[in-house]
C-alpha positions in Angstrom: 139.8 111.4 20.1 136.4 110.3 19.0 135.8 108.7 22.4 136.6 112.0 24.1 134.1 113.9 21.9 131.5 111.3 22.6 132.0 111.5 26.4 132.0 115.3 26.2 128.7 115.3 24.2 127.2 112.8 26.7 128.1 115.0 29.7 126.7 118.1 27.9 123.4 116.3 27.2 123.2 115.1 30.8 123.8 118.6 32.1 121.1 120.0 29.9 118.7 117.2 31.0 119.3 117.8 34.7 118.8 121.6 34.3 115.6 121.1 32.3 114.3 118.5 34.8 115.0 120.9 37.7 113.1 123.7 35.9 110.2 121.4 35.1 110.0 120.0 38.7 110.0 123.4 40.3 106.8 125.4 40.4 106.7 128.2 37.8 106.0 130.8 40.4 109.1 129.8 42.4 111.5 130.2 39.4 114.0 132.9 40.3 115.0 135.6 37.8 116.6 139.0 37.6 114.7 141.8 35.8 115.2 145.5 35.4 112.7 147.7 33.5 111.8 151.3 33.8 108.4 152.7 32.9 107.6 149.7 30.7 104.1 148.5 29.8 102.9 145.5 31.8 102.4 143.3 28.8 106.0 143.8 27.8 107.2 143.1 31.3 105.1 139.9 31.4 106.7 138.8 28.1 110.2 139.3 29.6 109.3 137.4 32.8 107.9 134.6 30.6 111.1 134.4 28.6 113.4 134.3 31.7 111.1 132.2 33.9 110.2 129.6 31.2 106.5 130.3 31.4 103.6 131.9 29.6 100.8 134.1 31.0 97.1 133.8 30.4 94.8 136.7 31.2 91.9 138.7 30.0 92.9 142.2 28.7 89.5 143.5 29.7 90.0 142.5 33.4 93.7 143.4 33.7 95.1 146.7 32.4 98.3 145.5 30.7 98.9 148.8 29.0 99.7 150.4 32.4 103.4 151.2 32.9 105.6 149.9 35.7 109.2 149.9 36.8 110.8 146.7 38.2 114.3 146.2 39.8 114.5 142.6 40.9 117.6 140.5 41.5 117.3 136.7 41.9 113.6 137.0 43.0 110.8 134.5 42.5 108.3 135.1 39.7 105.6 135.3 42.5 107.4 138.1 44.3 107.8 140.1 41.1 104.2 139.7 40.1 103.1 140.8 43.6 105.3 143.9 43.2 103.8 144.7 39.8 100.1 144.2 40.7 100.2 145.2 44.4 97.7 142.4 45.5 95.1 143.3 42.9 95.7 140.1 40.8 95.8 136.5 41.8 98.0 133.8 40.2 97.4 130.2 39.4 99.6 127.7 37.7 98.3 125.4 35.0 101.0 123.3 33.2 103.3 125.9 31.6 100.9 128.8 32.1 100.4 131.2 34.9 96.8 132.4 34.9 96.3 136.0 36.0 92.9 136.9 37.5 91.6 140.2 38.8 90.9 140.1 42.5 87.2 140.8 42.9 86.2 143.9 44.8 85.3 143.3 48.4 81.5 142.5 48.4 79.1 144.0 50.8 78.8 140.7 52.6 82.2 139.7 53.8 83.2 136.1 53.0 83.6 133.6 55.8 87.3 133.2 55.2 90.2 135.0 53.6 93.7 134.0 52.6 97.1 135.3 53.6 100.1 134.2 51.6 103.8 135.0 51.3 107.3 133.9 52.2 109.0 133.3 55.5 112.4 134.9 55.3 115.6 134.9 57.4 116.0 138.5 58.4 119.7 138.3 58.5 120.5 136.4 55.3 117.4 136.8 53.2 117.1 133.0 52.9 113.6 131.5 52.4 112.8 129.3 55.4 111.1 126.0 54.9 109.2 124.1 57.6 108.2 127.2 59.5 104.9 126.9 61.5 102.3 129.6 60.9 99.1 129.4 63.0 96.3 131.4 64.6 95.9 130.4 68.3 92.1 130.9 68.7 90.9 129.1 65.6 93.8 126.6 65.6 94.2 127.2 61.9 97.7 126.4 60.9 100.1 125.7 58.0 103.7 125.1 57.3 106.0 126.9 54.8 107.0 124.7 51.9 110.5 123.9 50.6 110.6 127.4 48.9 109.6 129.2 52.1 106.1 130.0 50.8 103.0 129.7 53.0 99.3 130.0 52.4 96.8 130.1 55.3 93.0 130.5 55.3 91.8 132.6 58.3 88.2 133.2 59.6 86.8 136.6 58.8 84.3 136.8 61.6 86.8 136.5 64.4 87.2 140.0 66.0 90.9 139.6 66.8 93.4 137.7 64.7 97.1 137.3 65.5 99.3 135.3 63.2 101.9 133.3 65.2 105.1 132.3 63.3 107.5 129.8 64.9 110.7 128.2 63.6 113.3 126.2 65.5 116.4 128.4 66.3 114.5 131.6 65.3 112.8 134.1 67.6 109.0 133.9 67.7 107.0 136.4 65.8 103.5 137.5 66.4 101.6 139.7 63.9 98.2 141.3 64.3 96.0 140.8 61.2 93.9 143.9 60.7 92.5 143.4 57.2 89.8 140.8 56.4 90.6 140.1 52.8 93.1 138.2 50.7 96.5 139.7 50.6 100.2 139.0 50.3 102.4 139.2 53.4 106.0 138.1 53.6 107.4 137.7 57.2 111.0 137.9 58.4 112.3 136.0 61.4 115.4 136.8 63.3 117.7 134.0 64.4 117.5 133.1 68.1 121.1 133.2 69.3 120.3 131.7 72.7 118.6 128.7 71.2 121.5 128.3 68.8 124.0 128.2 71.6 121.9 125.7 73.5 121.8 123.5 70.4 125.5 123.6 70.2 125.9 122.8 73.9 123.3 120.2 74.8 124.2 120.4 78.5 122.7 123.9 78.7 119.4 122.7 77.2 116.5 122.3 79.4 113.5 120.4 78.2 112.2 121.7 74.9 108.6 121.3 76.1 109.2 123.4 79.2 108.7 126.9 77.7 106.0 128.9 79.5 102.7 129.4 77.9 102.2 132.4 75.7 98.6 131.7 74.9 96.6 130.8 77.9 97.6 131.9 81.5 95.4 129.1 83.0 97.8 126.5 81.8 100.4 125.5 84.5 103.9 126.4 83.6 105.8 123.1 83.1 108.7 122.3 85.3 112.3 122.1 84.0 113.4 118.5 84.0 116.6 117.6 85.8 118.0 114.2 86.6 116.0 112.8 89.5 118.1 111.2 92.2 116.2 109.2 94.8 117.3 109.8 98.4 118.5 106.7 100.1 116.3 105.4 103.0 117.3 103.3 105.9 115.7 99.8 106.2 115.1 98.1 109.4 116.1 94.8 107.8 119.2 93.4 106.2 120.1 96.4 104.0 121.2 99.7 105.5 120.3 101.8 102.5 118.5 101.6 99.2 120.3 103.3 96.3 118.8 103.9 92.9 120.2 102.4 89.7 119.8 105.3 87.3 121.0 103.9 84.1 118.3 101.2 83.6 115.6 103.9 84.2 117.0 106.2 81.5 117.5 103.3 79.1 113.8 102.5 79.7 112.9 106.1 79.1 114.8 106.1 75.8 113.0 103.0 74.7 109.6 104.3 75.6 110.4 107.6 73.8 111.3 105.6 70.7 108.0 103.7 71.0 106.1 106.9 71.4 107.9 108.5 68.5 107.1 105.5 66.3 103.5 105.7 67.2 103.3 109.4 66.5 105.0 108.8 63.2 102.5 106.1 62.3 99.4 108.1 63.2 100.3 111.8 63.1 100.9 113.9 60.0 104.2 115.5 58.8 102.8 119.0 59.6 102.1 117.9 63.2 105.6 116.7 63.6 106.9 120.0 62.3 104.6 121.9 64.6 105.9 119.8 67.5 109.5 120.8 66.8 108.7 124.5 66.2 106.0 125.5 68.6 106.9 125.8 72.3 103.7 127.7 73.2 101.0 125.9 75.2 97.5 126.0 73.7 94.4 125.1 75.7 90.9 123.8 74.8 88.3 122.5 77.2 87.2 119.8 74.7 88.4 118.0 71.6 87.2 115.2 69.4 89.2 113.3 66.8 89.1 110.3 64.5 92.9 110.3 64.0 95.5 112.8 65.3 95.2 114.9 62.1 91.4 114.6 61.8 89.9 116.4 64.7 88.7 119.7 66.2 92.3 120.7 67.1 93.4 120.2 63.5 97.1 120.0 62.8 97.9 121.6 66.2 96.6 118.7 68.3 100.1 117.9 69.6 100.4 121.4 71.0 97.0 121.6 72.8 96.0 120.6 76.4 92.4 119.4 76.6 90.2 118.9 79.7 88.1 116.3 77.8 89.4 114.4 74.9 87.5 111.8 72.8 89.4 109.8 70.1 87.6 107.4 67.8 90.7 105.6 66.6 93.8 107.5 67.9 94.4 110.8 69.5 97.5 113.0 69.9 97.7 115.9 72.3 100.0 117.9 74.5 98.1 117.1 77.7 94.9 115.9 79.4 93.2 117.8 82.3 90.3 115.5 83.2 89.3 112.7 80.9 90.5 111.0 77.7 88.9 108.1 76.0 90.3 106.4 72.9 89.0 103.6 70.7 92.6 102.4 70.1 95.4 104.7 71.1 95.9 107.8 73.2 99.2 109.6 72.7 100.1 112.5 75.1 103.3 114.5 74.9 103.1 115.9 78.5 101.0 115.1 81.5 97.7 113.4 82.2 95.5 114.4 85.2 92.3 112.4 85.7 91.2 109.4 83.8 92.6 107.9 80.6 91.1 104.9 78.9 92.2 103.3 75.6 91.1 100.2 73.8 94.7 99.3 73.0 97.3 101.5 74.5 98.0 104.8 76.4 101.4 106.5 75.7 102.2 109.5 78.0 105.4 111.5 77.6 105.6 112.8 81.2 103.6 112.3 84.4 100.2 110.7 85.1 98.0 111.5 88.2 94.8 109.5 88.3 93.4 106.3 86.7 94.8 104.8 83.5 93.2 101.8 81.8 94.2 100.1 78.5 93.3 96.9 76.8 96.9 96.1 75.9 99.3 98.4 77.6 100.1 101.7 79.4 103.5 103.3 78.6 104.5 106.3 80.7 107.9 108.1 80.4 107.5 110.1 83.5 106.1 109.5 87.0 102.7 108.0 88.0 100.4 108.5 90.9 97.2 106.5 91.1 95.9 103.3 89.6 97.3 101.7 86.4 95.4 98.8 84.8 96.3 97.0 81.6 95.5 93.7 79.9 99.2 92.9 79.1 101.8 95.5 80.3 102.1 98.6 82.5 105.3 100.5 82.2 106.3 103.7 84.1 109.9 104.8 83.5 110.3 106.9 86.7 108.7 106.8 90.2 105.4 105.1 90.8 103.0 105.7 93.7 99.8 103.6 93.8 98.6 100.3 92.3 99.7 98.5 89.2 97.6 95.6 87.9 98.3 93.8 84.6 97.6 90.5 82.9 101.3 90.1 82.0 104.0 92.6 83.1 104.4 95.5 85.4 107.5 97.7 85.2 108.6 100.7 87.3 111.9 102.1 86.2 112.8 103.9 89.5 111.0 103.9 92.9 107.9 102.0 93.7 105.7 103.2 96.6 102.7 100.9 96.2 101.7 97.5 94.8 102.4 95.6 91.7 100.1 92.7 91.0 100.5 90.4 88.0 100.3 86.7 87.1 103.5 87.3 85.1 106.5 89.6 85.9 106.8 92.5 88.3 109.9 94.7 87.9 110.9 97.8 89.9 114.1 99.7 90.6 113.5 100.4 94.3 110.6 99.1 96.3 110.1 101.4 99.3 106.5 100.7 100.3 103.8 98.2 99.3 104.5 94.8 97.8 105.2 92.9 94.5 102.8 90.0 94.0 103.4 87.9 90.9 104.8 84.8 89.4 108.2 86.5 88.9 109.3 89.5 90.9 112.5 91.5 90.4 113.7 94.6 92.3 117.1 96.3 92.3 116.6 96.8 96.1 113.5 96.4 98.3 112.5 97.6 101.8 109.4 95.3 101.7 108.6 91.6 101.0 107.8 90.4 97.4 105.5 87.4 97.1 105.8 85.1 94.1 107.1 81.8 92.7 110.5 83.4 92.1 111.6 86.7 93.6 115.0 88.3 93.1 116.2 91.4 94.9 119.7 92.3 93.6 121.2 94.6 96.2 119.8 93.8 99.6 118.0 90.5 98.8 118.6 87.1 100.4 120.4 84.5 98.4 121.9 81.1 99.3 123.6 78.5 97.2 123.4 75.4 99.5 125.0 71.9 99.4 123.5 69.6 102.0 123.0 66.0 103.0 120.2 64.2 105.0 118.9 60.8 105.7 116.8 60.6 102.4 119.2 62.1 99.9 123.0 61.9 100.2 123.4 65.0 98.1 121.2 68.1 97.7 121.8 71.3 95.7 119.6 74.2 96.7 119.1 77.8 95.6 117.2 80.3 97.8 116.2 83.8 96.6 114.0 86.6 97.8 114.3 88.6 101.0 114.9 87.3 104.6 111.3 87.6 105.5 110.2 85.4 102.6 112.3 83.6 100.0 111.8 80.9 97.4 113.6 77.6 97.4 114.6 75.4 94.4 116.2 72.1 95.3 117.6 69.0 93.5 118.5 65.8 95.4 120.5 62.8 94.2 121.4 59.3 95.4 122.6 57.9 92.1 121.9 54.1 92.1 122.4 53.3 95.7 120.1 50.3 96.7 117.2 51.1 99.1 117.2 54.8 98.2 115.2 56.8 95.6 117.2 57.8 92.5 116.7 61.5 93.3 114.2 64.3 93.8 113.3 67.8 92.6 111.5 70.3 94.8 110.2 73.8 95.5 109.5 75.6 98.7 109.4 78.7 100.7 111.2 79.9 103.8 112.0 82.7 106.2 115.1 83.8 108.0 115.7 85.8 111.2 118.9 87.3 112.2 120.1 86.5 115.7 123.2 88.6 115.7 126.9 87.9 115.6 126.7 85.9 112.4 123.8 83.6 113.5 120.6 83.2 111.5 117.6 81.0 112.2 115.9 79.5 109.1 112.5 77.8 108.7 112.0 76.1 105.3 109.0 74.2 104.0 109.7 72.2 100.8 107.8 69.8 98.6 109.7 67.3 96.5 108.8 64.8 93.8 110.8 61.7 94.1 112.4 59.8 91.2 112.1 56.2 92.4 113.3 54.8 89.0 115.0 56.3 86.0 111.8 57.0 84.1 111.0 60.0 86.3 108.0 61.6 84.5 106.3 58.3 83.7 106.3 57.0 87.3 103.4 57.4 89.7 104.0 60.4 91.8 105.8 60.0 95.1 105.8 63.1 97.3 108.2 64.1 100.0 107.3 67.1 102.2 109.9 68.5 104.7 109.9 71.2 107.3 113.4 72.3 108.3 114.5 74.5 111.2 118.2 75.2 111.0 120.8 77.4 112.5 123.3 79.2 110.2 126.6 80.4 111.3 128.7 82.7 109.1 132.3 81.5 108.7 133.2 84.4 106.5 131.3 87.1 104.5 130.4 84.6 101.8 130.5 81.2 103.5 128.3 79.7 106.2 127.5 76.3 107.9 123.9 75.2 108.7 122.6 72.4 110.8 119.1 71.5 112.1 116.3 69.0 112.5 113.7 68.2 109.9 110.2 66.9 110.0 109.3 64.7 107.1 106.3 63.1 105.4 106.7 60.7 102.5 103.7 59.4 100.5 104.3 56.9 97.7 102.3 54.4 95.6 105.1 51.9 96.2 104.9 49.7 99.2 108.1 49.1 101.1 110.0 51.9 99.3 112.2 52.4 102.4 113.8 49.3 103.8 114.2 49.9 107.5 116.0 46.6 108.1 119.1 47.9 106.4 120.6 51.0 107.9 122.5 53.4 105.6 123.7 56.7 106.9 121.7 58.6 109.5 118.9 56.7 111.2 115.7 58.8 111.4 113.4 59.0 114.4 110.2 57.3 113.1 106.8 58.8 114.1 104.3 56.2 115.0 105.0 52.6 114.2 108.2 51.7 112.4 107.5 51.2 108.7 107.3 47.7 107.3 107.3 46.2 103.8 103.6 47.2 103.3 104.0 50.9 104.2 103.2 53.6 101.6 103.3 56.6 104.0 106.3 57.4 106.2 106.7 60.1 108.8 110.0 60.8 110.7 112.2 63.4 112.3 115.5 63.7 110.6 118.6 65.9 110.4 120.2 68.1 107.7 123.7 69.6 107.5 124.6 72.1 104.8 127.4 74.3 103.5 126.1 77.6 102.2 127.5 80.3 99.8 126.0 83.6 100.8 125.5 86.9 99.0 126.5 90.2 100.7 123.6 91.8 102.7 
């Protein structure tokens, strides 16, 4: 029984503590109370408000007439709203610990102040709920604010501006535009009606077009953005081995999602919370010919930088904008939600949410979620998630998620979905399908490329395993030869080469391969003096089935070794070559001959 009482007492204390903590954490002006008085003196009304709202009032009786009588009928309203109803905007309020300080609003001076303040609540017109995270801004001065967790806003507006319109935006609510006629501090609560169309779209994502594609309400010079739809590349015929080139859509959209995540992470790192809220709420397009910033939230576009298109943009450390019309230069990062037209230069990286048309240069990387037309240069990586037309140059990696009509040049990796025109030139090249020829140490074309897994024999090595990859016009060759421990033969060889293939029709193909091999004369392969074998092979391939072929043809060989008498011509093993020049003797270190190669090939489908 005692235990039950102790537990009940503990729960009661915990409930009292939580209630008190909530009251203390909440601003005094936001405490909600109910009050009904009729023709009562203001000082008495303030006493009742203080008792119910848990606060005290501080004021000068000489400045505020507390003997005046008022009537109040308030149900579950904030202290701020009740005070505004009592004083009709003639008194301002400030919180200081448990006190609310009342001050008489000074009469309007002869010289108007440079700024004035509007404040109030953003309210759901249907339910009366206070709306937090609503965007309130003035389009010409780019002054903005966001309603707090209680729906309260406070914005400082310029007095000298001849025309002022307060724009109010909130996701899933209809936009509201209010003309500001007075140039003095006053209280203004604003109601917003729910946007039923937007709500339906949120419930049915398939009906949603791009959030950013709402036409401009502010500046008619801004181009109306297009509505994004899945872009399907039209197959094109190729005069080579593949009849059509078809896009692989899923890798592109996966790449887009990854780039979007990188962009969002960068925005989160550099932009403010208010900018993120404005980005979600505001679908209007704002325009400025010039902006300068230190960081996204420290610049001439203020907290609305993510909603503004600029012709010229200068960013000391990092910039964040809706679009660029001519030139953007950033000390470290440039982050653009929409399109870039012109030149974009960044010390570290450029991140663009849609299309780029022009020149893009970055010390580390360029990351574009949309299409690109022009020249893209980066110290490490260039990435375009959709179609690319132009020239990509990087010190490490070039990536095009969909169709390439142009050139990729890199000492590292070039990746493209479909290559229609131009070439990939790099150490490693990959394409889903290609209508042109890639040049590199290793090129791989998945759909219409040329690939052979070859097992062959010749007069130097009894067994060779070879892999060929690229396109018929130019492919890379990787080969490994082996003789085991047969006397009079090298232990084995490893080599690399290039080749070309030409279709002759009816399953016949003519190959020309040039390969350089390093021989392993003894078991300690890497410690031996280098022995080089160079071979030119011209072979005819005949398809036996879709995946199997035979190949035979002559070879022209040159062998140079530091070992004299490496090949013993007095003992014949296997095929006898046709020696060029004098027949080698025990003092020979260079050998030249015409030989023969036969191979069984496993083919890919092209």
